[in-house]
N, CA and C of each residue as an Amber inpcrd file, in Angstrom:
protein
   621
 -20.3890000  19.5210000 -55.9810000 -20.9710000  20.5870000 -55.1770000
 -19.8850000  21.5370000 -54.6450000 -18.7480000  20.9530000 -54.2150000
 -17.6540000  21.8000000 -53.7370000 -17.1140000  22.6910000 -54.8480000
 -16.9910000  22.1170000 -56.0490000 -16.4550000  22.8740000 -57.1820000
 -17.3420000  24.0650000 -57.5260000 -18.6350000  23.9300000 -57.2880000
 -19.5790000  24.9970000 -57.6230000 -20.0490000  25.7780000 -56.3970000
 -19.3440000  25.5680000 -55.2900000 -19.6440000  26.3000000 -54.0520000
 -21.1030000  26.1280000 -53.6300000 -21.5740000  24.8690000 -53.7190000
 -22.9460000  24.5420000 -53.3410000 -22.9180000  23.8100000 -52.0050000
 -23.7210000  24.2670000 -51.0660000 -23.8020000  23.6300000 -49.7650000
 -25.1850000  23.0310000 -49.5430000 -25.2270000  21.8730000 -48.9310000
 -26.4980000  21.2270000 -48.6410000 -27.1550000  21.8660000 -47.4330000
 -28.4560000  22.1250000 -47.5480000 -29.2010000  22.6740000 -46.4180000
 -29.6340000  21.5800000 -45.4480000 -29.4430000  20.3060000 -45.8090000
 -29.9090000  19.2170000 -44.9610000 -28.8360000  18.7160000 -44.0050000
 -27.6520000  19.2720000 -44.0340000 -26.6180000  18.8790000 -43.0860000
 -26.7500000  19.7560000 -41.8530000 -27.3290000  19.1990000 -40.8170000
 -27.6090000  19.9710000 -39.6120000 -27.1770000  19.1920000 -38.3770000
 -27.2800000  19.8380000 -37.2240000 -26.9580000  19.1910000 -35.9670000
 -27.8620000  17.9740000 -35.7770000 -27.3020000  16.9170000 -35.1910000
 -28.0820000  15.7030000 -34.9450000 -28.4140000  15.5990000 -33.4640000
 -29.6240000  15.1860000 -33.1670000 -30.0440000  15.0030000 -31.7860000
 -30.8890000  13.7440000 -31.7120000 -30.4710000  12.7970000 -30.8650000
 -31.2380000  11.5630000 -30.7100000 -32.5610000  11.8600000 -30.0270000
 -33.6420000  11.2390000 -30.5120000 -34.9610000  11.4720000 -29.9150000
 -35.5900000  10.1970000 -29.3750000 -34.9430000   9.0640000 -29.5300000
 -35.5010000   7.8040000 -29.0460000 -34.6230000   7.2090000 -27.9590000
 -35.1910000   7.0720000 -26.7820000 -34.5060000   6.3900000 -25.6910000
 -35.2460000   5.1000000 -25.4130000 -34.7650000   4.0120000 -26.0150000
 -35.4200000   2.7170000 -25.8350000 -34.7350000   1.8670000 -24.7700000
 -33.7430000   2.4470000 -24.0890000 -33.0520000   1.7290000 -23.0100000
 -33.7780000   1.9880000 -21.6960000 -34.9070000   1.3320000 -21.5410000
 -35.7170000   1.4880000 -20.3450000 -36.3410000   0.1410000 -20.0140000
 -36.9950000   0.0670000 -18.8830000 -37.5940000  -1.1890000 -18.4350000
 -39.1150000  -1.1450000 -18.4910000 -39.6430000  -0.2310000 -19.2900000
 -41.0810000  -0.1250000 -19.4600000 -41.5770000  -1.1920000 -20.4340000
 -42.8690000  -1.5500000 -20.3890000 -43.4060000  -2.5670000 -21.3010000
 -43.2610000  -2.1620000 -22.7680000 -42.9210000  -3.1380000 -23.6040000
 -42.8290000  -2.9530000 -25.0490000 -43.9660000  -3.7430000 -25.7040000
 -44.5570000  -3.1630000 -26.7380000 -45.7320000  -3.7590000 -27.3590000
 -45.3990000  -4.2840000 -28.7580000 -46.1690000  -5.2660000 -29.2450000
 -45.8900000  -5.8500000 -30.5710000 -46.1380000  -4.8730000 -31.7060000
 -45.5310000  -5.1520000 -32.8420000 -45.6670000  -4.3230000 -34.0330000
 -46.9140000  -4.7660000 -34.8030000 -48.0390000  -4.1480000 -34.5010000
 -49.2940000  -4.4960000 -35.1680000 -49.3580000  -3.9570000 -36.5900000
 -48.6960000  -2.8370000 -36.8310000 -48.7480000  -2.1950000 -38.1500000
 -47.9300000  -2.9720000 -39.1690000 -46.7280000  -3.3670000 -38.7900000
 -45.8550000  -4.2040000 -39.6220000 -45.6650000  -3.6410000 -41.0300000
 -45.4730000  -2.3120000 -41.0930000 -45.2160000  -1.5960000 -42.3470000
 -46.3670000  -1.6640000 -43.3510000 -47.5800000  -1.9170000 -42.8690000
 -48.7570000  -1.8670000 -43.7460000 -49.2970000  -0.4440000 -43.6980000
 -48.7830000   0.3930000 -44.5780000 -49.0610000   1.8210000 -44.5210000
 -50.2920000   2.2470000 -45.3200000 -50.9610000   1.3070000 -45.9590000
 -52.1650000   1.6220000 -46.7200000 -53.3740000   1.1890000 -45.9210000
 -54.2160000   2.1590000 -45.5250000 -55.4190000   1.8330000 -44.7690000
 -56.6490000   2.3080000 -45.5300000 -57.8240000   1.8330000 -45.1230000
 -59.0440000   2.0420000 -45.9010000 -59.8060000   3.3180000 -45.5760000
 -59.5850000   3.8620000 -44.3780000 -60.3820000   5.0250000 -43.9730000
 -59.6710000   5.7880000 -42.8640000 -60.0850000   7.0340000 -42.6370000
 -59.5110000   7.8030000 -41.5240000 -59.8270000   7.1320000 -40.1880000
 -58.9500000   7.3260000 -39.2280000 -59.2110000   6.8210000 -37.8890000
 -58.8860000   5.3620000 -37.6680000 -58.1910000   4.7250000 -38.6090000
 -57.7900000   3.3330000 -38.4300000 -56.4180000   3.2300000 -37.7540000
 -55.4850000   4.0670000 -38.2020000 -54.1220000   4.0370000 -37.6640000
 -53.6040000   5.4600000 -37.4870000 -53.0860000   5.7440000 -36.2990000
 -52.3560000   6.9800000 -36.0430000 -50.8910000   6.6210000 -35.7990000
 -50.0010000   7.4470000 -36.3060000 -48.5680000   7.2150000 -36.1110000
 -47.9650000   8.4270000 -35.4070000 -47.1870000   8.1780000 -34.3610000
 -46.5840000   9.2630000 -33.5930000 -45.0670000   9.2180000 -33.6130000
 -44.4570000  10.3820000 -33.5320000 -42.9910000  10.4530000 -33.4900000
 -42.5700000  11.8230000 -32.9610000 -41.3010000  11.9210000 -32.5800000
 -40.7140000  13.1710000 -32.0920000 -39.5260000  13.5370000 -32.9750000
 -39.4140000  14.8030000 -33.3220000 -38.2290000  15.2870000 -34.0120000
 -37.7390000  16.5520000 -33.3020000 -36.6530000  17.1080000 -33.8000000
 -35.9710000  18.2000000 -33.1030000 -35.6710000  19.3400000 -34.0600000
 -35.6390000  20.5580000 -33.5100000 -35.3550000  21.7650000 -34.2950000
 -34.3480000  22.5890000 -33.5070000 -33.2940000  23.0370000 -34.1600000
 -32.2900000  23.8470000 -33.4840000 -32.6640000  25.3220000 -33.5490000
 -32.5570000  25.9890000 -32.4110000 -32.7320000  27.4420000 -32.3540000
 -31.5540000  28.0240000 -31.5770000 -31.4080000  29.3350000 -31.6220000
 -30.3270000  29.9820000 -30.8760000 -30.5080000  29.8490000 -29.3660000
 -31.7100000  29.5180000 -28.9330000 -31.9760000  29.2850000 -27.5130000
 -31.7290000  27.8440000 -27.1020000 -31.5230000  26.9720000 -28.0880000
 -31.3580000  25.5430000 -27.8070000 -32.3700000  24.7250000 -28.5850000
 -32.4630000  23.4440000 -28.2520000 -33.3360000  22.5340000 -28.9940000
 -34.8050000  22.8050000 -28.7190000 -35.6150000  22.6210000 -29.7620000
 -37.0660000  22.5960000 -29.6530000 -37.5130000  21.2430000 -30.1880000
 -38.3850000  20.5890000 -29.4380000 -38.8590000  19.2580000 -29.8470000
 -40.2950000  19.3410000 -30.3450000 -40.5590000  18.6290000 -31.4280000
 -41.8840000  18.5720000 -32.0440000 -42.3940000  17.1380000 -31.9960000
 -43.4960000  16.9340000 -31.2940000 -44.1700000  15.6330000 -31.2650000
 -45.3810000  15.7160000 -32.1770000 -45.4910000  14.7790000 -33.1080000
 -46.5640000  14.8200000 -34.1110000 -47.3660000  13.5220000 -34.0960000
 -48.6520000  13.6440000 -34.4070000 -49.5330000  12.4940000 -34.6060000
 -50.1310000  12.6050000 -36.0080000 -49.9230000  11.5750000 -36.8120000
 -50.4230000  11.5540000 -38.1930000 -51.5190000  10.5010000 -38.3490000
 -52.6050000  10.8730000 -39.0390000 -53.5910000   9.8780000 -39.4560000
 -53.0690000   9.2360000 -40.7390000 -52.8890000   7.9270000 -40.6930000
 -52.2070000   7.2460000 -41.7940000 -52.9870000   7.2700000 -43.1000000
 -54.3060000   7.3540000 -43.0310000 -55.1050000   7.3250000 -44.2600000
 -54.7720000   8.4860000 -45.1870000 -54.7990000   9.6930000 -44.6520000
 -54.6170000  10.8820000 -45.4820000 -53.2600000  11.5520000 -45.2990000
 -52.4700000  11.0480000 -44.3190000 -51.1840000  11.6700000 -43.9330000
 -51.4030000  13.0350000 -43.2660000 -52.6080000  13.2640000 -42.7920000
 -52.9180000  14.5360000 -42.1170000 -52.3010000  14.5600000 -40.7120000
 -51.7200000  15.6780000 -40.3290000 -51.2100000  15.8420000 -38.9750000
 -52.3670000  16.3280000 -38.1150000 -52.8500000  15.4510000 -37.2430000
 -54.0480000  15.7480000 -36.4700000 -53.7350000  16.2260000 -35.0530000
 -52.5000000  16.0440000 -34.6160000 -52.1160000  16.5150000 -33.2900000
 -50.6300000  16.7740000 -33.2300000 -50.2460000  17.8140000 -32.5230000
 -48.8250000  18.1030000 -32.3550000 -48.6280000  18.9560000 -31.1200000
 -47.3940000  18.9200000 -30.6260000 -47.0140000  19.7490000 -29.4780000
 -45.5330000  20.0500000 -29.5920000 -45.1170000  21.2040000 -29.0870000
 -43.7140000  21.6060000 -29.1420000 -43.2580000  22.0750000 -27.7680000
 -42.0100000  21.7500000 -27.4180000 -41.4740000  22.1640000 -26.1350000
 -39.9670000  22.0210000 -26.0930000 -39.3580000  22.5730000 -25.0610000
 -37.8980000  22.5480000 -24.9620000 -37.3670000  21.2710000 -24.3300000
 -38.2840000  20.4280000 -23.8340000 -37.8750000  19.1500000 -23.2650000
 -38.6490000  18.0230000 -23.9250000 -37.9720000  16.8750000 -24.0710000
 -38.5520000  15.7150000 -24.7370000 -39.1540000  14.7900000 -23.6730000
 -40.3410000  15.1280000 -23.2150000 -40.9510000  14.4420000 -22.0780000
 -42.2100000  13.6830000 -22.4910000 -42.7000000  12.8690000 -21.5610000
 -43.9670000  12.1720000 -21.8240000 -45.1150000  13.1620000 -21.9100000
 -45.0100000  14.2760000 -21.1810000 -46.0470000  15.3090000 -21.2410000
 -46.1780000  15.8950000 -22.6440000 -45.0570000  15.9720000 -23.3530000
 -45.0680000  16.5090000 -24.7210000 -45.9060000  15.6260000 -25.6360000
 -45.6740000  14.3090000 -25.5850000 -46.4150000  13.4020000 -26.4690000
 -47.8650000  13.2510000 -26.0060000 -48.1000000  13.3720000 -24.7080000
 -49.4690000  13.3200000 -24.1990000 -50.2780000  14.5120000 -24.7130000
 -49.6640000  15.6920000 -24.7200000 -50.3520000  16.8830000 -25.2410000
 -50.6960000  16.7090000 -26.7150000 -49.7340000  16.1900000 -27.5030000
 -49.9880000  15.9500000 -28.9310000 -51.1300000  14.9540000 -29.1170000
 -51.1490000  13.9030000 -28.2930000 -52.1980000  12.8920000 -28.4050000
 -53.5630000  13.4530000 -28.0310000 -53.6330000  14.2450000 -26.9710000
 -54.9130000  14.8230000 -26.5650000 -55.4670000  15.7570000 -27.6390000
 -54.5870000  16.4940000 -28.3100000 -55.0310000  17.3670000 -29.3980000
 -55.5230000  16.5480000 -30.5790000 -54.8750000  15.4150000 -30.8430000
 -55.3210000  14.5270000 -31.9240000 -56.7160000  13.9870000 -31.6250000
 -56.9650000  13.6630000 -30.3560000 -58.2660000  13.1170000 -29.9640000
 -59.3830000  14.1430000 -30.1210000 -59.0530000  15.4140000 -29.9570000
 -60.0410000  16.4720000 -30.1740000 -60.3270000  16.6330000 -31.6660000
 -59.2580000  16.5880000 -32.4710000 -59.4050000  16.7450000 -33.9260000
 -60.1590000  15.5860000 -34.5400000 -59.8260000  14.3760000 -34.0890000
 -60.4240000  13.1790000 -34.6710000 -60.7100000  12.1860000 -33.5400000
 -61.8710000  12.2680000 -32.9100000 -62.1800000  11.3860000 -31.7790000
 -61.9300000   9.9150000 -32.1240000 -61.2390000   9.1860000 -31.2480000
 -60.8880000   7.7860000 -31.5200000 -62.1140000   6.9080000 -31.7430000
 -61.9880000   5.9700000 -32.6570000 -63.0450000   4.9980000 -32.9230000
 -62.5340000   3.6010000 -32.5840000 -63.4460000   2.6730000 -32.4700000
 -63.1080000   1.3040000 -32.0660000 -62.0970000   0.6810000 -33.0230000
 -61.0670000   0.0620000 -32.4730000 -60.0710000  -0.6250000 -33.2840000
 -58.9130000   0.2420000 -33.7210000 -58.9150000   1.5210000 -33.3440000
 -57.8310000   2.4230000 -33.7280000 -56.4970000   1.9190000 -33.1940000
 -55.4880000   1.8980000 -34.0670000 -54.1280000   1.5050000 -33.6990000
 -53.2560000   2.7470000 -33.6170000 -52.4870000   2.8460000 -32.5600000
 -51.4930000   3.9240000 -32.4290000 -50.1140000   3.2950000 -32.5260000
 -49.3380000   3.7470000 -33.5220000 -48.0080000   3.1780000 -33.7470000
 -46.9250000   4.2130000 -33.4570000 -45.8740000   3.7830000 -32.7750000
 -44.7540000   4.6660000 -32.4560000 -43.4900000   3.8270000 -32.3210000
 -42.3780000   4.4960000 -32.0110000 -41.1770000   3.7450000 -31.6790000
 -41.2600000   3.2890000 -30.2150000 -40.1480000   2.7450000 -29.7250000
 -40.1360000   2.2100000 -28.3600000 -39.6590000   3.2250000 -27.3260000
 -39.6400000   4.4810000 -27.6900000 -39.1480000   5.5160000 -26.7970000
 -39.8630000   5.5380000 -25.4570000 -39.1560000   5.9690000 -24.4300000
 -39.7090000   5.9730000 -23.0760000 -40.9410000   6.8590000 -22.9570000
 -41.0250000   7.9040000 -23.7760000 -42.2020000   8.7800000 -23.7190000
 -43.4680000   8.0110000 -24.1110000 -43.3730000   7.2300000 -25.1920000
 -44.5290000   6.4810000 -25.6760000 -44.8180000   5.2420000 -24.8300000
 -43.7710000   4.6760000 -24.2480000 -43.9420000   3.4840000 -23.4120000
 -44.3520000   3.8210000 -21.9840000 -44.3340000   5.0950000 -21.6240000
 -44.6310000   5.5080000 -20.2490000 -46.0360000   5.0670000 -19.8370000
 -46.2010000   4.8310000 -18.5490000 -47.4980000   4.3970000 -18.0210000
 -48.5760000   5.4440000 -18.2950000 -48.2260000   6.7200000 -18.1220000
 -49.2180000   7.7880000 -18.3270000 -49.7230000   7.8010000 -19.7680000
 -48.8160000   7.6210000 -20.7220000 -49.2180000   7.6410000 -22.1380000
 -50.0530000   6.4130000 -22.4730000 -49.6010000   5.2630000 -22.0190000
 -50.3370000   4.0300000 -22.3130000 -51.6890000   4.0030000 -21.6160000
 -51.7730000   4.5830000 -20.4220000 -53.0640000   4.6770000 -19.7450000
 -54.0340000   5.5350000 -20.5570000 -53.5310000   6.6190000 -21.1390000
 -54.3680000   7.4890000 -21.9740000 -54.9080000   6.7200000 -23.1780000
 -54.0570000   5.9020000 -23.7980000 -54.5030000   5.0950000 -24.9390000
 -55.5640000   4.0870000 -24.5060000 -55.3000000   3.3920000 -23.3950000
 -56.2460000   2.3770000 -22.9070000 -57.6030000   3.0000000 -22.5760000
 -57.5750000   4.1590000 -21.9210000 -58.8210000   4.8270000 -21.5320000
 -59.6890000   5.1760000 -22.7360000 -59.0640000   5.3250000 -23.9020000
 -59.7950000   5.6930000 -25.1170000 -59.9020000   4.5440000 -26.1140000
 -59.6300000   3.3360000 -25.6380000 -59.8100000   2.1510000 -26.4660000
 -58.8520000   2.0310000 -27.6350000 -57.6730000   2.6320000 -27.5070000
 -56.6930000   2.6270000 -28.6040000 -55.6790000   1.5150000 -28.3930000
 -55.4030000   0.7680000 -29.4590000 -54.4390000  -0.3310000 -29.4090000
 -53.0250000   0.1980000 -29.6410000 -52.0590000  -0.3510000 -28.9120000
 -50.6680000   0.0880000 -29.0240000 -49.8740000  -0.8040000 -29.9620000
 -49.1390000  -0.1730000 -30.8600000 -48.2160000  -0.8650000 -31.7600000
 -46.8750000  -0.1380000 -31.6990000 -45.7860000  -0.9060000 -31.6480000
 -44.4630000  -0.2850000 -31.5880000 -43.5190000  -0.8810000 -32.6270000
 -42.6320000  -0.0350000 -33.1350000 -41.6480000  -0.4660000 -34.1180000
 -40.6810000  -1.4770000 -33.5150000 -40.0520000  -2.2450000 -34.3880000
 -38.9890000  -3.1190000 -33.9280000 -37.7790000  -2.2860000 -33.5270000
 -36.9610000  -2.8290000 -32.7010000 -35.8110000  -2.0980000 -32.1740000
 -34.9000000  -1.6160000 -33.3020000 -34.6690000  -0.2970000 -33.3340000
 -33.7350000   0.2810000 -34.2890000 -34.2020000   0.2730000 -35.7300000
 -35.4980000   0.0380000 -35.9840000 -35.9930000  -0.0360000 -37.3590000
 -36.8530000   1.1930000 -37.6680000 -36.2310000   2.2120000 -38.2590000
 -36.9610000   3.4540000 -38.5630000 -37.9810000   3.2600000 -39.6830000
 -37.8290000   2.2040000 -40.4960000 -38.7570000   1.9760000 -41.5980000
 -40.1400000   1.5780000 -41.0950000 -40.2300000   1.1180000 -39.8480000
 -41.5220000   0.7160000 -39.2990000 -42.4460000   1.9070000 -39.0750000
 -41.8930000   3.1240000 -39.0570000 -42.7180000   4.3340000 -38.9440000
 -42.2950000   5.3380000 -40.0060000 -42.1050000   4.8050000 -41.2060000
 -41.5640000   5.6010000 -42.3080000 -42.4390000   6.7980000 -42.6700000
 -43.7510000   6.6930000 -42.5160000 -44.6480000   7.7810000 -42.9340000
 -44.4650000   9.0360000 -42.0850000 -44.4140000   8.8690000 -40.7730000
 -44.2330000  10.0370000 -39.9120000 -42.7930000  10.5360000 -39.9900000
 -41.8400000   9.6220000 -40.2000000 -40.4530000  10.0340000 -40.4250000
 -40.3750000  10.8850000 -41.6940000 -41.1520000  10.4940000 -42.7010000
 -41.1830000  11.2370000 -43.9530000 -41.7160000  12.6440000 -43.7410000
 -42.7730000  12.7860000 -42.9320000 -43.3040000  14.1210000 -42.6440000
 -42.2570000  15.0080000 -41.9820000 -41.5580000  14.4770000 -41.0120000
 -40.5310000  15.2630000 -40.3280000 -39.3830000  15.6160000 -41.2680000
 -39.0970000  14.7340000 -42.2240000 -38.0950000  15.0620000 -43.2390000
 -38.5740000  16.1740000 -44.1590000 -39.8490000  16.1140000 -44.5300000
 -40.4380000  17.1190000 -45.4190000 -40.4310000  18.4990000 -44.7710000
 -40.8830000  18.5880000 -43.5190000 -40.9590000  19.8990000 -42.8670000
 -39.5680000  20.4950000 -42.6570000 -38.5800000  19.6310000 -42.4860000
 -37.2140000  20.1390000 -42.3410000 -36.6670000  20.6450000 -43.6790000
 -36.8840000  19.8710000 -44.7310000 -36.3740000  20.2750000 -46.0470000
 -37.0930000  21.5010000 -46.5900000 -38.4150000  21.5700000 -46.3960000
 -39.2030000  22.6400000 -47.0000000 -39.2750000  23.9040000 -46.1410000
 -39.0190000  23.7710000 -44.8550000 -39.1650000  24.9340000 -43.9730000
 -37.9600000  25.1370000 -43.0560000 -37.7480000  24.2210000 -42.1530000
 -36.8120000  24.4270000 -41.0440000 -35.3870000  24.6900000 -41.4990000
 -34.9000000  23.9330000 -42.4790000 -33.5150000  24.1050000 -42.9320000
 -33.3030000  25.4100000 -43.6940000 -34.3840000  26.0920000 -44.0290000
 -34.2800000  27.3800000 -44.7080000 -34.3470000  28.5490000 -43.7310000
 -34.5200000  28.2330000 -42.4550000 -34.6820000  29.2680000 -41.4400000
 -33.4940000  29.2670000 -40.4780000 -33.3510000  30.3600000 -39.7750000
 -32.3530000  30.4670000 -38.7130000 -33.0680000  31.0160000 -37.4860000
 -33.7090000  30.1190000 -36.7530000 -34.5690000  30.5340000 -35.6560000
 -33.7540000  31.0840000 -34.4870000 -34.1040000  32.2790000 -34.0660000
 -33.4350000  32.9040000 -32.9320000 -34.0300000  32.4170000 -31.6110000
 -35.3220000  32.2180000 -31.6020000 -36.0000000  31.8000000 -30.3720000
 -36.8940000  30.5940000 -30.6350000 -37.2210000  29.8950000 -29.5710000
 -38.1480000  28.7760000 -29.6880000 -39.5350000  29.2780000 -30.0870000
 -39.9210000  30.4320000 -29.5770000 -41.2280000  30.9970000 -29.9230000
 -41.3260000  31.2520000 -31.4300000 -40.2530000  31.7680000 -32.0040000
 -40.2280000  32.0150000 -33.4540000 -40.3900000  30.7140000 -34.2180000
 -39.6900000  29.6780000 -33.7750000 -39.7770000  28.3710000 -34.4390000
 -41.1770000  27.7870000 -34.3050000 -41.7520000  27.8940000 -33.1190000
 -43.0990000  27.3690000 -32.8930000 -44.1210000  28.0170000 -33.8320000
 -44.0520000  29.3430000 -33.9550000 -44.9920000  30.0610000 -34.8230000
 -44.8380000  29.6480000 -36.2760000 -43.5900000  29.4920000 -36.7190000
 -43.2980000  29.1150000 -38.0980000 -43.8030000  27.7050000 -38.4010000
 -43.5500000  26.7720000 -37.4950000 -43.9540000  25.3730000 -37.6900000
 -45.4730000  25.2450000 -37.6320000 -46.1030000  25.9490000 -36.6970000
 -47.5680000  25.9430000 -36.6040000 -48.1940000  26.4130000 -37.9140000
 -47.6740000  27.5010000 -38.4510000 -48.1970000  28.0580000 -39.7010000
 -48.0310000  27.0700000 -40.8490000 -46.8810000  26.3970000 -40.8980000
 -46.6170000  25.4260000 -41.9720000 -47.6200000  24.2760000 -41.9080000
 -47.8220000  23.7120000 -40.7260000 -48.7170000  22.5610000 -40.5890000
 -50.1620000  22.9440000 -40.8960000 -50.6130000  24.0230000 -40.2800000
 -52.0260000  24.4050000 -40.3790000 -52.3880000  24.9860000 -41.7420000
 -51.5590000  25.8970000 -42.2210000 -51.9190000  26.6270000 -43.4440000
 -51.4200000  25.9780000 -44.7280000 -50.3470000  25.1930000 -44.6300000
 -49.7940000  24.6220000 -45.8580000 -49.8670000  23.1030000 -45.9140000
 -49.2170000  22.4260000 -44.9870000 -49.0840000  20.9640000 -45.1110000
 -50.4410000  20.2620000 -45.1760000 -51.2950000  20.5030000 -44.2140000
 -52.5810000  19.7960000 -44.1660000 -53.5380000  20.2020000 -45.2810000
 -53.4850000  21.4750000 -45.6900000 -54.4830000  21.9970000 -46.6290000
 -54.0190000  22.0990000 -48.0800000 -52.7140000  22.2540000 -48.2820000
 -52.2550000  22.5460000 -49.6380000 -51.2280000  21.5650000 -50.2030000
 -50.4200000  20.9480000 -49.3500000 -49.3230000  20.1300000 -49.8780000
 -49.8500000  18.8020000 -50.4120000 -49.5990000  18.5480000 -51.6890000
 -50.1060000  17.3250000 -52.3110000 -49.1710000  16.1460000 -52.0220000
 -49.7570000  14.9290000 -52.0670000 -49.0010000  13.7030000 -51.8270000
 -49.3400000  12.6980000 -52.9170000 -48.3480000  12.0150000 -53.3980000
 -48.6010000  11.0030000 -54.4300000 -49.4730000   9.8800000 -53.8730000
 -49.3180000   9.5470000 -52.5840000 -50.1350000   8.4910000 -51.9790000
 -51.5910000   8.9150000 -51.8300000 -51.8430000  10.2160000 -51.9260000
 -53.2160000  10.7490000 -51.8530000 -53.7610000  11.0890000 -53.2300000
 -53.2430000  10.4350000 -54.2510000 -53.6450000  10.7370000 -55.6250000
 -53.4210000  12.2130000 -55.9320000 -52.3170000  12.7300000 -55.4150000
 -51.8810000  14.1200000 -55.6120000 -52.8970000  15.1380000 -55.0930000
 -53.4830000  14.7910000 -53.9500000 -54.3380000  15.7150000 -53.2130000
 -53.6950000  16.0230000 -51.8690000 -54.1090000  17.1230000 -51.2720000
 -53.6440000  17.4440000 -49.9240000 -54.3290000  16.5010000 -48.9300000
 -53.7900000  16.3670000 -47.7090000 -54.4380000  15.5080000 -46.7130000
 -55.9010000  15.8670000 -46.4500000 -56.1930000  17.1530000 -46.2860000
 -57.5720000  17.5680000 -46.0220000 -58.4760000  17.2410000 -47.2110000
 -58.0180000  17.5350000 -48.4130000 -58.8040000  17.2700000 -49.6260000
 -59.0710000  15.7720000 -49.7770000 -58.0410000  14.9670000 -49.5400000
 -58.1770000  13.5160000 -49.6790000 -59.1710000  12.9620000 -48.6540000
 -59.1020000  13.4850000 -47.4440000 -60.0140000  13.0570000 -46.3860000
 -61.4540000  13.4640000 -46.7120000 -61.6370000  14.6880000 -47.2080000
 -62.9740000  15.1500000 -47.5770000 -63.5570000  14.2920000 -48.6950000
 -62.7180000  13.9030000 -49.6350000 -63.1820000  13.0440000 -50.7280000
 -63.6850000  11.7030000 -50.2150000 -63.0250000  11.1900000 -49.1840000
 -63.4610000   9.9150000 -48.5950000 -64.8920000  10.0510000 -48.0710000
 -65.1430000  11.0960000 -47.2920000 -66.4780000  11.2740000 -46.7060000
 -67.5180000  11.6240000 -47.7700000 -67.0930000  12.3270000 -48.8090000
 -67.9980000  12.6530000 -49.9180000 -68.4260000  11.3780000 -50.6370000
 -67.4700000  10.5020000 -50.9160000 -67.7620000   9.2270000 -51.5860000
 -68.6200000   8.3480000 -50.6930000 -68.3750000   8.4010000 -49.3810000
 -69.1460000   7.6050000 -48.4290000 -70.6170000   8.0440000 -48.4360000
 -70.8360000   9.3400000 -48.5070000 -72.2010000   9.8860000 -48.5500000
 -72.9210000   9.4540000 -49.8250000 -72.2110000   9.5250000 -50.9570000
 -72.8080000   9.1250000 -52.2330000 -73.1530000   7.6370000 -52.2380000
 -72.2740000   6.8300000 -51.6370000 -72.5260000   5.3900000 -51.5770000
 -73.7570000   5.0860000 -50.7320000 -73.9060000   5.8120000 -49.6150000
 -75.0400000   5.6070000 -48.7160000 -76.3550000   5.9680000 -49.3910000
 -76.3110000   7.0220000 -50.2280000 -77.5190000   7.4420000 -50.9590000
 -77.8700000   6.4350000 -52.0440000
């Protein structure tokens, strides 16, 4: 690469997003890397990633439905707080109202372990699952999404403001990722298409 004057777009500033050094309750790993589920609304996976702008860091909290890999809730802000993940979760609940037995999986970060966040899950009958300490593979699917959005969008941009980054990321998720981007795990369909096929097949089976 050096000989051909090629530079990698994936070498960027690093920012830690998980603070597991806290005294809040930690929950067992119910998911245990079982990333194949039978229907929408069985497992949601949450995570936080970071985006550099000329104004400073912007944090993106995402909630993914594991069945279709659809991003059903997200929030962006300049601080990595429990309020950020709570906003993403509330938006996910509007998009896909929780059903009985729903598992929410995340890392052990203080935002997800916070009383306010866990109270929100309990109030909606959602079970908590957390990754093992320092094991990013336990939430590989949502980590993969954050890798994809960085490789396909963020690393190709030079955001001057957080507002610019927010608009760009919103457009990517809403107009491209959920509706158009195909996944091999979805039989090469987009998340929305794969989810619609599930309900279409369910209707045919009922008839």
